[in-house]
MOPAC internal coordinates of N, CA, C and O (Angstrom, degrees):
PM7 1SCF
backbone

  N    0.0000 0     0.00 0     0.00 0    0    0    0
  C    1.4543 1     0.00 0     0.00 0    1    0    0
  C    1.5584 1   106.68 1     0.00 0    2    1    0
  O    1.2310 1   121.22 1   -34.74 1    3    2    1
  N    1.3326 1   115.26 1   145.26 1    3    2    1
  C    1.4636 1   121.75 1  -175.82 1    5    3    2
  C    1.5327 1   110.40 1  -130.37 1    6    5    3
  O    1.2310 1   121.17 1   -31.65 1    7    6    5
  N    1.3340 1   115.37 1   148.35 1    7    6    5
  C    1.4498 1   118.60 1   173.81 1    9    7    6
  C    1.5216 1   108.20 1   -83.92 1   10    9    7
  O    1.2310 1   120.00 1   -51.10 1   11   10    9
  N    1.3381 1   117.61 1   128.90 1   11   10    9
  C    1.4636 1   118.12 1   178.90 1   13   11   10
  C    1.5329 1   113.32 1   -73.44 1   14   13   11
  O    1.2310 1   120.61 1   167.23 1   15   14   13
  N    1.3120 1   116.44 1   -12.77 1   15   14   13
  C    1.4975 1   118.71 1  -179.16 1   17   15   14
  C    1.4949 1   111.48 1   -89.82 1   18   17   15
  O    1.2310 1   120.38 1   125.08 1   19   18   17
  N    1.3738 1   116.87 1   -54.92 1   19   18   17
  C    1.4881 1   121.09 1  -174.56 1   21   19   18
  C    1.5297 1   113.78 1  -102.67 1   22   21   19
  O    1.2310 1   120.09 1   174.99 1   23   22   21
  N    1.3224 1   117.43 1    -5.01 1   23   22   21
  C    1.5099 1   124.30 1   177.57 1   25   23   22
  C    1.4973 1   114.32 1    67.99 1   26   25   23
  O    1.2310 1   119.28 1  -165.66 1   27   26   25
  N    1.2998 1   118.97 1    14.34 1   27   26   25
  C    1.4790 1   122.43 1   179.33 1   29   27   26
  C    1.5067 1   108.58 1   -75.11 1   30   29   27
  O    1.2310 1   120.44 1   -41.03 1   31   30   29
  N    1.3765 1   116.76 1   138.97 1   31   30   29
  C    1.4017 1   122.06 1   177.08 1   33   31   30
  C    1.5210 1   110.94 1   -89.86 1   34   33   31
  O    1.2310 1   120.10 1   -41.68 1   35   34   33
  N    1.3645 1   117.41 1   138.32 1   35   34   33
  C    1.4526 1   121.97 1  -179.97 1   37   35   34
  C    1.5174 1   109.82 1  -117.52 1   38   37   35
  O    1.2310 1   121.49 1   -25.18 1   39   38   37
  N    1.3370 1   114.76 1   154.82 1   39   38   37
  C    1.4467 1   121.76 1   177.89 1   41   39   38
  C    1.5595 1   109.79 1   -69.02 1   42   41   39
  O    1.2310 1   121.17 1   -23.62 1   43   42   41
  N    1.3302 1   115.37 1   156.38 1   43   42   41
  C    1.4964 1   118.31 1   177.46 1   45   43   42
  C    1.5418 1   109.73 1   -54.93 1   46   45   43
  O    1.2310 1   122.66 1   -35.81 1   47   46   45
  N    1.3048 1   112.50 1   144.19 1   47   46   45
  C    1.4979 1   118.48 1   178.99 1   49   47   46
  C    1.4898 1   113.08 1   103.04 1   50   49   47
  O    1.2310 1   119.28 1   157.50 1   51   50   49
  N    1.3332 1   118.97 1   -22.50 1   51   50   49
  C    1.4614 1   121.06 1   178.44 1   53   51   50
  C    1.5645 1   107.16 1   -84.59 1   54   53   51
  O    1.2310 1   121.79 1   -36.41 1   55   54   53
  N    1.3363 1   114.17 1   143.59 1   55   54   53
  C    1.4688 1   118.71 1   179.29 1   57   55   54
  C    1.5017 1   112.88 1  -123.58 1   58   57   55
  O    1.2310 1   120.21 1   162.75 1   59   58   57
  N    1.3459 1   117.20 1   -17.25 1   59   58   57
  C    1.4893 1   122.70 1  -176.14 1   61   59   58
  C    1.5284 1   109.58 1  -126.35 1   62   61   59
  O    1.2310 1   119.08 1   -42.67 1   63   62   61
  N    1.3373 1   119.36 1   137.33 1   63   62   61
  C    1.4232 1   121.15 1   173.05 1   65   63   62
  C    1.5045 1   109.88 1   -70.36 1   66   65   63
  O    1.2310 1   119.68 1   -53.99 1   67   66   65
  N    1.2999 1   118.21 1   126.01 1   67   66   65
  C    1.4678 1   121.12 1  -177.49 1   69   67   66
  C    1.5302 1   113.66 1   -69.91 1   70   69   67
  O    1.2310 1   120.32 1   158.83 1   71   70   69
  N    1.3476 1   116.99 1   -21.17 1   71   70   69
  C    1.4560 1   119.39 1   178.90 1   73   71   70
  C    1.5203 1   111.25 1   -92.20 1   74   73   71
  O    1.2310 1   120.36 1   132.42 1   75   74   73
  N    1.3430 1   116.91 1   -47.58 1   75   74   73
  C    1.4829 1   121.30 1  -172.92 1   77   75   74
  C    1.5127 1   113.02 1   -89.91 1   78   77   75
  O    1.2310 1   120.29 1   162.70 1   79   78   77
  N    1.3718 1   117.05 1   -17.30 1   79   78   77
  C    1.4561 1   121.67 1   178.36 1   81   79   78
  C    1.5270 1   111.23 1    62.86 1   82   81   79
  O    1.2310 1   120.67 1  -142.02 1   83   82   81
  N    1.3359 1   116.32 1    37.98 1   83   82   81
  C    1.4730 1   121.18 1   176.09 1   85   83   82
  C    1.5566 1   109.41 1  -123.41 1   86   85   83
  O    1.2310 1   120.68 1   -20.42 1   87   86   85
  N    1.3355 1   116.31 1   159.58 1   87   86   85
  C    1.4364 1   120.90 1  -178.29 1   89   87   86
  C    1.5400 1   109.66 1   -70.67 1   90   89   87
  O    1.2310 1   121.33 1   -39.98 1   91   90   89
  N    1.3587 1   115.07 1   140.02 1   91   90   89
  C    1.4616 1   120.37 1  -179.38 1   93   91   90
  C    1.5194 1   110.18 1   -79.59 1   94   93   91
  O    1.2310 1   120.24 1   -24.63 1   95   94   93
  N    1.3145 1   117.15 1   155.37 1   95   94   93
  C    1.4609 1   124.87 1   178.10 1   97   95   94
  C    1.5210 1   109.58 1  -115.61 1   98   97   95
  O    1.2310 1   119.61 1   -26.72 1   99   98   97
  N    1.3105 1   118.34 1   153.28 1   99   98   97
  C    1.4745 1   120.95 1  -175.79 1  101   99   98
  C    1.5444 1   114.50 1   -71.20 1  102  101   99
  O    1.2310 1   120.24 1   151.91 1  103  102  101
  N    1.3583 1   117.15 1   -28.09 1  103  102  101
  C    1.4220 1   119.84 1  -176.57 1  105  103  102
  C    1.5120 1   110.44 1  -108.43 1  106  105  103
  O    1.2310 1   120.96 1   -31.23 1  107  106  105
  N    1.3674 1   115.77 1   148.77 1  107  106  105
  C    1.4386 1   118.86 1   177.57 1  109  107  106
  C    1.5037 1   109.26 1   -64.12 1  110  109  107
  O    1.2310 1   119.50 1   -46.23 1  111  110  109
  N    1.3524 1   118.55 1   133.77 1  111  110  109
  C    1.4650 1   120.63 1   177.94 1  113  111  110
  C    1.5330 1   111.56 1   -65.40 1  114  113  111
  O    1.2310 1   119.95 1   -25.53 1  115  114  113
  N    1.3100 1   117.69 1   154.47 1  115  114  113
  C    1.4362 1   119.67 1   177.71 1  117  115  114
  C    1.5147 1   108.91 1   -58.64 1  118  117  115
  O    1.2310 1   119.58 1   -22.70 1  119  118  117
  N    1.3343 1   118.40 1   157.30 1  119  118  117
  C    1.4519 1   122.53 1  -176.42 1  121  119  118
  C    1.5236 1   109.40 1   -56.74 1  122  121  119
  O    1.2310 1   121.14 1   -65.01 1  123  122  121
  N    1.2982 1   115.42 1   114.99 1  123  122  121
  C    1.4731 1   123.98 1  -177.95 1  125  123  122
  C    1.4929 1   111.19 1   -93.89 1  126  125  123
  O    1.2310 1   119.46 1   175.89 1  127  126  125
  N    1.2836 1   118.64 1    -4.11 1  127  126  125
  C    1.4615 1   119.23 1  -175.10 1  129  127  126
  C    1.5125 1   115.21 1    85.12 1  130  129  127
  O    1.2310 1   120.19 1   174.53 1  131  130  129
  N    1.3340 1   117.25 1    -5.47 1  131  130  129
  C    1.4610 1   124.65 1  -179.39 1  133  131  130
  C    1.5116 1   108.05 1   -84.61 1  134  133  131
  O    1.2310 1   120.96 1   -49.41 1  135  134  133
  N    1.3278 1   115.77 1   130.59 1  135  134  133
  C    1.4624 1   120.90 1  -178.95 1  137  135  134
  C    1.5437 1   109.33 1   -68.95 1  138  137  135
  O    1.2310 1   120.82 1   -34.87 1  139  138  137
  N    1.2951 1   116.03 1   145.13 1  139  138  137
  C    1.4346 1   124.54 1   177.66 1  141  139  138
  C    1.5333 1   108.74 1   -83.56 1  142  141  139
  O    1.2310 1   120.33 1   -18.24 1  143  142  141
  N    1.3221 1   116.98 1   161.76 1  143  142  141
  C    1.4519 1   121.85 1   175.00 1  145  143  142
  C    1.5011 1   109.03 1   -61.73 1  146  145  143
  O    1.2310 1   119.21 1   -30.10 1  147  146  145
  N    1.3220 1   119.11 1   149.90 1  147  146  145
  C    1.4569 1   120.71 1   178.97 1  149  147  146
  C    1.5203 1   110.96 1   -62.13 1  150  149  147
  O    1.2310 1   120.82 1   -25.35 1  151  150  149
  N    1.3237 1   116.04 1   154.65 1  151  150  149
  C    1.4602 1   122.28 1   177.85 1  153  151  150
  C    1.5431 1   105.83 1   -62.72 1  154  153  151
  O    1.2310 1   119.51 1   -52.04 1  155  154  153
  N    1.3328 1   118.53 1   127.96 1  155  154  153
  C    1.4774 1   121.62 1  -176.90 1  157  155  154
  C    1.4893 1   113.62 1   -63.46 1  158  157  155
  O    1.2310 1   119.31 1   166.77 1  159  158  157
  N    1.3544 1   118.92 1   -13.23 1  159  158  157
  C    1.4397 1   120.96 1  -178.83 1  161  159  158
  C    1.5361 1   112.92 1   -94.30 1  162  161  159
  O    1.2310 1   121.02 1   175.93 1  163  162  161
  N    1.2941 1   115.65 1    -4.07 1  163  162  161
  C    1.5425 1   120.23 1   177.39 1  165  163  162
  C    1.5215 1   108.12 1   -87.03 1  166  165  163
  O    1.2310 1   122.69 1   -28.99 1  167  166  165
  N    1.3094 1   112.45 1   151.01 1  167  166  165
  C    1.4731 1   119.82 1   175.19 1  169  167  166
  C    1.5089 1   106.46 1   -71.96 1  170  169  167
  O    1.2310 1   120.01 1   -50.61 1  171  170  169
  N    1.3541 1   117.59 1   129.39 1  171  170  169
  C    1.4488 1   122.91 1  -179.15 1  173  171  170
  C    1.5350 1   110.13 1  -107.48 1  174  173  171
  O    1.2310 1   121.31 1   -38.28 1  175  174  173
  N    1.3359 1   115.10 1   141.72 1  175  174  173
  C    1.4559 1   119.30 1   176.56 1  177  175  174
  C    1.5397 1   107.73 1  -130.40 1  178  177  175
  O    1.2310 1   121.17 1   -30.44 1  179  178  177
  N    1.3116 1   115.37 1   149.56 1  179  178  177
  C    1.4967 1   122.55 1   179.36 1  181  179  178
  C    1.5353 1   106.30 1   -81.68 1  182  181  179
  O    1.2310 1   121.07 1   -56.79 1  183  182  181
  N    1.3085 1   115.57 1   123.21 1  183  182  181
  C    1.4625 1   120.81 1  -179.47 1  185  183  182
  C    1.5371 1   112.37 1  -109.91 1  186  185  183
  O    1.2310 1   120.27 1   166.29 1  187  186  185
  N    1.3250 1   117.09 1   -13.71 1  187  186  185
  C    1.4758 1   120.35 1  -177.90 1  189  187  186
  C    1.5222 1   108.91 1  -152.96 1  190  189  187
  O    1.2310 1   120.96 1   -41.63 1  191  190  189
  N    1.3659 1   115.76 1   138.37 1  191  190  189
  C    1.4679 1   121.24 1   174.48 1  193  191  190
  C    1.5041 1   107.01 1  -133.73 1  194  193  191
  O    1.2310 1   119.29 1   -32.88 1  195  194  193
  N    1.2955 1   118.96 1   147.12 1  195  194  193
  C    1.4481 1   120.31 1   175.72 1  197  195  194
  C    1.4989 1   113.30 1  -177.42 1  198  197  195
  O    1.2310 1   120.76 1   -10.30 1  199  198  197
  N    1.2821 1   116.15 1   169.70 1  199  198  197
  C    1.4857 1   124.53 1  -179.34 1  201  199  198
  C    1.5359 1   111.19 1  -108.55 1  202  201  199
  O    1.2310 1   120.20 1   170.43 1  203  202  201
  N    1.3037 1   117.23 1    -9.57 1  203  202  201
  C    1.4624 1   120.32 1  -171.51 1  205  203  202
  C    1.5526 1   110.33 1   -94.57 1  206  205  203
  O    1.2310 1   120.21 1   -67.05 1  207  206  205
  N    1.3485 1   117.20 1   112.95 1  207  206  205
  C    1.4419 1   120.40 1  -177.77 1  209  207  206
  C    1.5271 1   113.94 1   -65.62 1  210  209  207
  O    1.2310 1   120.75 1   153.47 1  211  210  209
  N    1.2974 1   116.16 1   -26.53 1  211  210  209
  C    1.5026 1   120.53 1   178.03 1  213  211  210
  C    1.5208 1   108.92 1   -71.37 1  214  213  211
  O    1.2310 1   121.06 1   137.42 1  215  214  213
  N    1.3308 1   115.59 1   -42.58 1  215  214  213
  C    1.4863 1   118.04 1   179.91 1  217  215  214
  C    1.5283 1   108.99 1   -70.09 1  218  217  215
  O    1.2310 1   119.79 1   148.05 1  219  218  217
  N    1.3294 1   118.01 1   -31.95 1  219  218  217
  C    1.4644 1   121.79 1   174.67 1  221  219  218
  C    1.5204 1   108.84 1   -59.20 1  222  221  219
  O    1.2310 1   120.01 1   134.83 1  223  222  221
  N    1.3267 1   117.59 1   -45.17 1  223  222  221
  C    1.4684 1   120.01 1   179.94 1  225  223  222
  C    1.5225 1   111.95 1   -65.27 1  226  225  223
  O    1.2310 1   119.92 1   146.87 1  227  226  225
  N    1.3278 1   117.75 1   -33.13 1  227  226  225
  C    1.4460 1   120.09 1   177.62 1  229  227  226
  C    1.5208 1   109.97 1   -69.84 1  230  229  227
  O    1.2310 1   119.01 1   138.25 1  231  230  229
  N    1.2954 1   119.50 1   -41.75 1  231  230  229
  C    1.4541 1   123.86 1   178.38 1  233  231  230
  C    1.5324 1   108.61 1   -62.06 1  234  233  231
  O    1.2310 1   120.51 1   131.51 1  235  234  233
  N    1.2843 1   116.62 1   -48.49 1  235  234  233
  C    1.4814 1   118.97 1   179.67 1  237  235  234
  C    1.5315 1   111.65 1   -59.32 1  238  237  235
  O    1.2310 1   121.22 1   139.54 1  239  238  237
  N    1.3180 1   115.27 1   -40.46 1  239  238  237
  C    1.4663 1   120.72 1   178.57 1  241  239  238
  C    1.5458 1   111.17 1   -60.65 1  242  241  239
  O    1.2310 1   120.76 1   134.68 1  243  242  241
  N    1.3239 1   116.16 1   -45.32 1  243  242  241
  C    1.4540 1   121.71 1   177.49 1  245  243  242
  C    1.5239 1   109.41 1   -58.65 1  246  245  243
  O    1.2310 1   120.14 1   132.79 1  247  246  245
  N    1.2885 1   117.33 1   -47.21 1  247  246  245
  C    1.5056 1   120.23 1  -179.62 1  249  247  246
  C    1.5503 1   111.96 1   -68.17 1  250  249  247
  O    1.2310 1   120.28 1   142.18 1  251  250  249
  N    1.3189 1   117.06 1   -37.82 1  251  250  249
  C    1.4994 1   119.74 1   174.62 1  253  251  250
  C    1.5126 1   110.22 1   -59.80 1  254  253  251
  O    1.2310 1   121.17 1   132.55 1  255  254  253
  N    1.3414 1   115.37 1   -47.45 1  255  254  253
  C    1.4732 1   118.96 1  -178.79 1  257  255  254
  C    1.5008 1   113.93 1   -62.84 1  258  257  255
  O    1.2310 1   121.00 1   149.20 1  259  258  257
  N    1.3407 1   115.70 1   -30.80 1  259  258  257
  C    1.4683 1   118.92 1  -179.50 1  261  259  258
  C    1.5283 1   111.80 1   -87.53 1  262  261  259
  O    1.2310 1   120.16 1   171.03 1  263  262  261
  N    1.3492 1   117.29 1    -8.97 1  263  262  261
  C    1.4497 1   120.69 1  -177.77 1  265  263  262
  C    1.4877 1   116.58 1    71.45 1  266  265  263
  O    1.2310 1   120.69 1  -158.72 1  267  266  265
  N    1.3339 1   116.29 1    21.28 1  267  266  265
  C    1.4695 1   120.91 1   178.99 1  269  267  266
  C    1.5532 1   107.59 1   -88.92 1  270  269  267
  O    1.2310 1   120.23 1   -58.39 1  271  270  269
  N    1.3222 1   117.17 1   121.61 1  271  270  269
  C    1.4997 1   119.74 1   174.91 1  273  271  270
  C    1.5241 1   112.11 1   -62.72 1  274  273  271
  O    1.2310 1   120.75 1   -37.38 1  275  274  273
  N    1.3479 1   116.18 1   142.62 1  275  274  273
  C    1.4295 1   119.64 1  -179.64 1  277  275  274
  C    1.5517 1   109.38 1  -150.29 1  278  277  275
  O    1.2310 1   121.21 1   -12.66 1  279  278  277
  N    1.3325 1   115.29 1   167.34 1  279  278  277
  C    1.4272 1   121.98 1   175.01 1  281  279  278
  C    1.5337 1   106.72 1  -133.43 1  282  281  279
  O    1.2310 1   120.85 1   -36.79 1  283  282  281
  N    1.3635 1   115.98 1   143.21 1  283  282  281
  C    1.4540 1   120.63 1  -176.40 1  285  283  282
  C    1.5776 1   106.44 1  -112.50 1  286  285  283
  O    1.2310 1   120.35 1   -51.78 1  287  286  285
  N    1.2796 1   116.93 1   128.22 1  287  286  285
  C    1.4475 1   123.17 1   176.57 1  289  287  286
  C    1.5341 1   106.74 1   -99.39 1  290  289  287
  O    1.2310 1   120.98 1   -47.51 1  291  290  289
  N    1.3116 1   115.74 1   132.49 1  291  290  289
  C    1.4728 1   121.05 1   175.36 1  293  291  290
  C    1.4955 1   116.51 1    91.25 1  294  293  291
  O    1.2310 1   119.46 1   172.95 1  295  294  293
  N    1.3393 1   118.63 1    -7.05 1  295  294  293
  C    1.4555 1   119.57 1  -175.47 1  297  295  294
  C    1.4874 1   112.36 1   -71.06 1  298  297  295
  O    1.2310 1   119.14 1   141.91 1  299  298  297
  N    1.3463 1   119.25 1   -38.09 1  299  298  297
  C    1.4610 1   122.22 1  -178.25 1  301  299  298
  C    1.5063 1   112.65 1  -108.57 1  302  301  299
  O    1.2310 1   120.48 1  -158.74 1  303  302  301
  N    1.3091 1   116.68 1    21.26 1  303  302  301
  C    1.4837 1   121.01 1  -176.32 1  305  303  302
  C    1.4808 1   113.85 1   -71.66 1  306  305  303
  O    1.2310 1   120.31 1   157.17 1  307  306  305
  N    1.3527 1   117.01 1   -22.83 1  307  306  305
  C    1.4522 1   120.68 1  -171.92 1  309  307  306
  C    1.4808 1   113.81 1    61.22 1  310  309  307
  O    1.2310 1   121.19 1  -155.84 1  311  310  309
  N    1.2936 1   115.33 1    24.16 1  311  310  309
  C    1.4774 1   122.57 1  -174.40 1  313  311  310
  C    1.5345 1   108.69 1   -68.71 1  314  313  311
  O    1.2310 1   121.45 1   -43.29 1  315  314  313
  N    1.3144 1   114.82 1   136.71 1  315  314  313
  C    1.4606 1   122.43 1   175.92 1  317  315  314
  C    1.5118 1   108.11 1  -104.14 1  318  317  315
  O    1.2310 1   121.34 1   -19.31 1  319  318  317
  N    1.3006 1   115.05 1   160.69 1  319  318  317
  C    1.4980 1   120.19 1  -178.49 1  321  319  318
  C    1.5376 1   107.77 1   -53.24 1  322  321  319
  O    1.2310 1   120.93 1   -50.04 1  323  322  321
  N    1.2762 1   115.83 1   129.96 1  323  322  321
  C    1.5059 1   120.59 1   177.23 1  325  323  322
  C    1.4986 1   115.37 1    85.29 1  326  325  323
  O    1.2310 1   120.03 1   175.70 1  327  326  325
  N    1.3693 1   117.56 1    -4.30 1  327  326  325
  C    1.4293 1   119.77 1  -179.69 1  329  327  326
  C    1.5220 1   109.68 1   -84.27 1  330  329  327
  O    1.2310 1   121.40 1   -16.14 1  331  330  329
  N    1.3323 1   114.93 1   163.86 1  331  330  329
  C    1.4546 1   119.40 1   178.07 1  333  331  330
  C    1.5429 1   110.04 1   -74.13 1  334  333  331
  O    1.2310 1   120.17 1   -31.93 1  335  334  333
  N    1.3301 1   117.28 1   148.07 1  335  334  333
  C    1.4670 1   119.46 1   177.08 1  337  335  334
  C    1.4884 1   111.75 1   -62.28 1  338  337  335
  O    1.2310 1   118.98 1   -24.25 1  339  338  337
  N    1.3235 1   119.55 1   155.75 1  339  338  337
  C    1.4754 1   126.75 1  -176.87 1  341  339  338
  C    1.5254 1   105.81 1   -60.01 1  342  341  339
  O    1.2310 1   119.75 1   -42.29 1  343  342  341
  N    1.3282 1   118.09 1   137.71 1  343  342  341
  C    1.4277 1   127.54 1   176.79 1  345  343  342
  C    1.4801 1   113.53 1    52.05 1  346  345  343
  O    1.2310 1   119.72 1  -158.23 1  347  346  345
  N    1.3335 1   118.15 1    21.77 1  347  346  345
  C    1.4326 1   121.42 1   175.32 1  349  347  346
  C    1.5373 1   112.14 1    76.70 1  350  349  347
  O    1.2310 1   120.54 1  -171.59 1  351  350  349
  N    1.3089 1   116.58 1     8.41 1  351  350  349
  C    1.4969 1   119.30 1   178.66 1  353  351  350
  C    1.4858 1   110.41 1   -76.73 1  354  353  351
  O    1.2310 1   119.53 1   -68.94 1  355  354  353
  N    1.2892 1   118.50 1   111.06 1  355  354  353
  C    1.4530 1   121.45 1   177.25 1  357  355  354
  C    1.5260 1   106.37 1   -98.08 1  358  357  355
  O    1.2310 1   120.97 1   -64.85 1  359  358  357
  N    1.2952 1   115.75 1   115.15 1  359  358  357
  C    1.4725 1   117.46 1   178.93 1  361  359  358
  C    1.4880 1   109.92 1  -101.60 1  362  361  359
  O    1.2310 1   120.52 1  -138.11 1  363  362  361
  N    1.2937 1   116.60 1    41.89 1  363  362  361
  C    1.4729 1   127.84 1   173.43 1  365  363  362
  C    1.5053 1   109.81 1    50.91 1  366  365  363
  O    1.2310 1   119.50 1    81.88 1  367  366  365
  N    1.3061 1   118.55 1   -98.12 1  367  366  365
  C    1.4576 1   122.05 1  -171.52 1  369  367  366
  C    1.5000 1   109.01 1   -96.83 1  370  369  367
  O    1.2310 1   119.12 1   -93.13 1  371  370  369
  N    1.3216 1   119.29 1    86.87 1  371  370  369
  C    1.4750 1   119.13 1   174.94 1  373  371  370
  C    1.5022 1   114.16 1   141.76 1  374  373  371
  O    1.2310 1   123.02 1   -32.19 1  375  374  373
  N    1.3239 1   111.81 1   147.81 1  375  374  373
  C    1.4739 1   120.46 1   179.10 1  377  375  374
  C    1.5615 1   108.78 1   -78.32 1  378  377  375
  O    1.2310 1   121.02 1   149.53 1  379  378  377
  N    1.3486 1   115.65 1   -30.47 1  379  378  377
  C    1.4510 1   121.86 1  -176.82 1  381  379  378
  C    1.4925 1   110.60 1  -115.03 1  382  381  379
  O    1.2310 1   119.44 1   -28.57 1  383  382  381
  N    1.3403 1   118.68 1   151.43 1  383  382  381
  C    1.4330 1   121.42 1   170.26 1  385  383  382
  C    1.5439 1   108.62 1  -147.65 1  386  385  383
  O    1.2310 1   121.14 1   -32.31 1  387  386  385
  N    1.2770 1   115.42 1   147.69 1  387  386  385
  C    1.4712 1   119.12 1   179.69 1  389  387  386
  C    1.5369 1   109.12 1  -119.19 1  390  389  387
  O    1.2310 1   121.61 1   -49.75 1  391  390  389
  N    1.3258 1   114.52 1   130.25 1  391  390  389
  C    1.4541 1   123.46 1  -178.91 1  393  391  390
  C    1.5403 1   109.90 1  -110.29 1  394  393  391
  O    1.2310 1   120.49 1   -38.40 1  395  394  393
  N    1.3329 1   116.66 1   141.60 1  395  394  393
  C    1.4401 1   122.07 1   172.03 1  397  395  394
  C    1.5226 1   106.91 1  -133.54 1  398  397  395
  O    1.2310 1   120.88 1   -13.83 1  399  398  397
  N    1.3214 1   115.92 1   166.17 1  399  398  397
  C    1.4595 1   120.23 1   172.63 1  401  399  398
  C    1.5225 1   111.65 1   -59.15 1  402  401  399
  O    1.2310 1   120.59 1   -36.74 1  403  402  401
  N    1.2855 1   116.48 1   143.26 1  403  402  401
  C    1.4953 1   119.19 1  -175.85 1  405  403  402
  C    1.5193 1   109.76 1   -58.78 1  406  405  403
  O    1.2310 1   118.88 1   148.81 1  407  406  405
  N    1.3003 1   119.75 1   -31.19 1  407  406  405
  C    1.4475 1   121.42 1  -178.82 1  409  407  406
  C    1.5699 1   112.86 1   -73.78 1  410  409  407
  O    1.2310 1   120.73 1   167.28 1  411  410  409
  N    1.3421 1   116.20 1   -12.72 1  411  410  409
  C    1.4822 1   120.30 1   178.40 1  413  411  410
  C    1.5571 1   110.59 1  -101.61 1  414  413  411
  O    1.2310 1   120.59 1   171.06 1  415  414  413
  N    1.3434 1   116.47 1    -8.94 1  415  414  413
  C    1.4780 1   120.38 1  -168.69 1  417  415  414
  C    1.5425 1   112.54 1   -61.47 1  418  417  415
  O    1.2310 1   118.74 1   139.71 1  419  418  417
  N    1.3064 1   120.00 1   -40.29 1  419  418  417
  C    1.4432 1   122.08 1  -178.83 1  421  419  418
  C    1.5494 1   110.05 1   -66.08 1  422  421  419
  O    1.2310 1   119.10 1   139.10 1  423  422  421
  N    1.2892 1   119.32 1   -40.90 1  423  422  421
  C    1.4802 1   122.92 1   178.69 1  425  423  422
  C    1.5278 1   109.82 1   -65.88 1  426  425  423
  O    1.2310 1   120.02 1   138.46 1  427  426  425
  N    1.3446 1   117.57 1   -41.54 1  427  426  425
  C    1.4473 1   120.61 1  -179.43 1  429  427  426
  C    1.5035 1   110.84 1   -66.00 1  430  429  427
  O    1.2310 1   121.53 1   135.10 1  431  430  429
  N    1.3150 1   114.69 1   -44.90 1  431  430  429
  C    1.5270 1   117.64 1  -179.34 1  433  431  430
  C    1.5127 1   109.73 1   -60.95 1  434  433  431
  O    1.2310 1   119.19 1   147.38 1  435  434  433
  N    1.3224 1   119.15 1   -32.62 1  435  434  433
  C    1.4498 1   121.25 1   176.38 1  437  435  434
  C    1.5472 1   110.26 1   -69.68 1  438  437  435
  O    1.2310 1   121.47 1   136.83 1  439  438  437
  N    1.3393 1   114.79 1   -43.17 1  439  438  437
  C    1.4890 1   119.77 1  -179.61 1  441  439  438
  C    1.5549 1   111.01 1   -62.80 1  442  441  439
  O    1.2310 1   121.33 1   142.66 1  443  442  441
  N    1.3322 1   115.06 1   -37.34 1  443  442  441
  C    1.4775 1   119.96 1  -175.97 1  445  443  442
  C    1.5155 1   112.24 1   -95.56 1  446  445  443
  O    1.2310 1   118.13 1  -172.05 1  447  446  445
  N    1.3024 1   121.17 1     7.95 1  447  446  445
  C    1.4425 1   122.90 1  -171.46 1  449  447  446
  C    1.5308 1   111.91 1   -63.23 1  450  449  447
  O    1.2310 1   118.03 1   156.36 1  451  450  449
  N    1.2752 1   121.35 1   -23.64 1  451  450  449
  C    1.4649 1   123.21 1   179.29 1  453  451  450
  C    1.5318 1   115.47 1   -89.27 1  454  453  451
  O    1.2310 1   120.80 1   177.81 1  455  454  453
  N    1.3477 1   116.08 1    -2.19 1  455  454  453
  C    1.4567 1   118.28 1  -177.46 1  457  455  454
  C    1.5127 1   111.88 1  -102.92 1  458  457  455
  O    1.2310 1   122.01 1   -35.30 1  459  458  457
  N    1.2934 1   113.75 1   144.70 1  459  458  457
  C    1.4824 1   120.11 1   171.98 1  461  459  458
  C    1.5353 1   107.57 1  -151.34 1  462  461  459
  O    1.2310 1   119.48 1    -1.42 1  463  462  461
  N    1.3031 1   118.59 1   178.58 1  463  462  461
  C    1.4513 1   123.26 1  -176.82 1  465  463  462
  C    1.4996 1   113.08 1   -57.56 1  466  465  463
  O    1.2310 1   119.41 1   151.79 1  467  466  465
  N    1.3511 1   118.73 1   -28.21 1  467  466  465
  C    1.4521 1   121.75 1  -177.34 1  469  467  466
  C    1.4997 1   109.58 1   -89.66 1  470  469  467
  O    1.2310 1   119.02 1   175.40 1  471  470  469
  N    1.2996 1   119.47 1    -4.60 1  471  470  469
  C    1.4551 1   124.18 1  -179.07 1  473  471  470
  C    1.5127 1   112.83 1    73.23 1  474  473  471
  O    1.2310 1   119.58 1  -158.50 1  475  474  473
  N    1.3191 1   118.40 1    21.50 1  475  474  473
  C    1.4757 1   121.81 1   177.78 1  477  475  474
  C    1.5210 1   112.48 1   -77.58 1  478  477  475
  O    1.2310 1   120.10 1   180.00 1  479  478  477

């Protein structure tokens, strides 16, 4: 089963995308230009951390446009101020963190070099 919004594949038995909250479809959607999650067997590194959800959206957009697969920590945690991070993952400085494959890290850091929490 696949999410028609984010194109993520789910194991049998799932009917709703946990991120997009939409019904899954049996066939993979046509290429939407949205990057897939990184291969779980690749070494992942954190390339961005932050508290600003708008800047998070900008970073995701840059990665989607470049076709680089990524994973977001903290985006669907439902975390409230002062609560523990989801699954005990402390990403030090920030509510959100973006991971990419180690082999993509240098390219991503270059793409994101002009971004920071203040948007400068």
